[in-house]
C-alpha positions as CSV (number, residue, x, y, z in Angstrom):
1,M,0.0,0.0,0.0
2,F,1.1,3.5,-0.7
3,T,0.2,6.9,0.7
4,V,-0.4,9.6,-1.8
5,A,-0.9,13.3,-0.9
6,D,-1.3,16.5,-2.9
7,V,1.3,19.3,-2.2
8,K,-0.9,22.5,-1.9
9,C,0.0,26.1,-1.3
10,Y,-1.4,27.9,1.8
11,H,-1.5,31.3,0.0
12,C,-2.8,30.7,-3.5
13,G,-4.0,27.1,-3.3
14,F,-2.0,26.0,-6.3
15,V,-1.2,22.2,-6.3
16,S,2.5,21.9,-7.0
17,G,2.5,18.1,-7.3
18,E,2.1,14.8,-5.4
19,I,4.1,12.9,-2.8
20,T,4.0,9.2,-2.9
21,V,5.4,7.1,0.0
22,E,5.2,3.5,1.1
23,Q,2.8,3.0,4.1
24,G,4.6,3.2,7.4
25,R,7.6,5.2,6.1
26,P,8.2,8.9,6.9
27,L,7.1,11.5,4.3
28,Q,10.6,12.7,3.7
29,A,11.5,9.3,2.2
30,G,8.7,9.8,-0.3
31,K,8.9,10.6,-4.1
32,F,7.8,14.0,-5.2
33,T,6.2,14.2,-8.6
34,A,5.8,17.8,-9.9
35,V,2.8,19.0,-12.0
36,P,3.6,18.3,-15.8
37,A,4.1,22.1,-16.4
38,Y,7.3,22.2,-14.4
39,E,10.5,20.4,-15.1
40,T,12.4,18.4,-12.5
41,S,15.3,20.8,-12.7
42,T,13.0,23.7,-11.6
43,V,12.0,21.6,-8.5
44,H,15.6,20.7,-7.6
45,E,16.6,24.5,-8.0
46,M,13.6,25.6,-5.7
47,V,14.5,23.1,-3.0
48,K,18.2,24.1,-3.1
49,R,17.3,27.8,-2.9
50,F,14.6,27.7,-0.1
51,G,15.9,24.6,1.8
52,N,12.5,22.8,1.6
53,L,9.6,22.5,-0.9
54,R,7.6,25.7,-1.8
55,C,4.9,26.6,-4.0
56,F,6.0,26.9,-7.7
57,R,3.7,29.9,-8.4
58,C,4.0,32.2,-5.5
59,Q,6.9,30.5,-3.4
60,G,4.6,30.3,-0.4
61,P,4.5,27.5,2.2
62,V,2.9,24.2,1.3
63,F,0.9,21.6,3.1
64,L,-0.3,18.0,2.3
65,D,-3.9,17.8,1.2
66,D,-6.1,15.1,0.0
67,V,-4.2,12.3,1.7
68,R,-5.2,8.8,0.5
69,N,-4.1,5.2,0.6
70,V,-3.6,3.6,-2.8
71,R,-3.3,-0.1,-3.5
72,P,-0.8,-0.7,-6.4
73,R,-2.4,-2.4,-9.3
74,P,-1.2,-5.9,-10.2
75,V,1.0,-6.2,-13.3
76,I,-0.6,-8.6,-15.8
77,T,2.1,-10.6,-17.5
78,D,0.2,-13.6,-18.9
79,I,-2.3,-12.6,-21.6
80,R,-4.4,-15.5,-22.5
81,P,-6.3,-15.7,-25.9
82,R,-9.9,-14.7,-26.0
83,R,-12.4,-17.6,-25.4
84,G,-15.2,-18.3,-28.0
85,R,-15.6,-17.8,-31.6
86,P,-13.3,-15.2,-33.2
87,R,-14.8,-11.9,-34.4
88,R,-15.6,-11.5,-38.0
89,A,-13.1,-8.7,-38.5
90,E,-10.2,-10.7,-37.1
91,V,-11.2,-13.7,-39.4
92,L,-11.2,-11.3,-42.4
93,A,-7.8,-9.9,-41.4
94,R,-6.2,-13.3,-41.1
95,A,-7.5,-14.3,-44.6
96,S,-6.0,-11.3,-46.4
């Protein structure tokens, strides 16, 4: 199980990204995923400048919002063929 939380600004309410951490581990050990509009170099630069994570839009303080537990989806490796009669389009595609 994983714990996922949005990183939200106190001042402007902008969601800068998400933190994903394994359940039972501290949040500092989690992985931060920025919003697609910002590059990872921008994230590292801001953390280096301020010493901790700040809002990307206004550089205000952030908090964790919408904390939820997520169960990882199983990876399907064995794909079995469909059962029953094949579809007509598949039969025609094999014939040509």
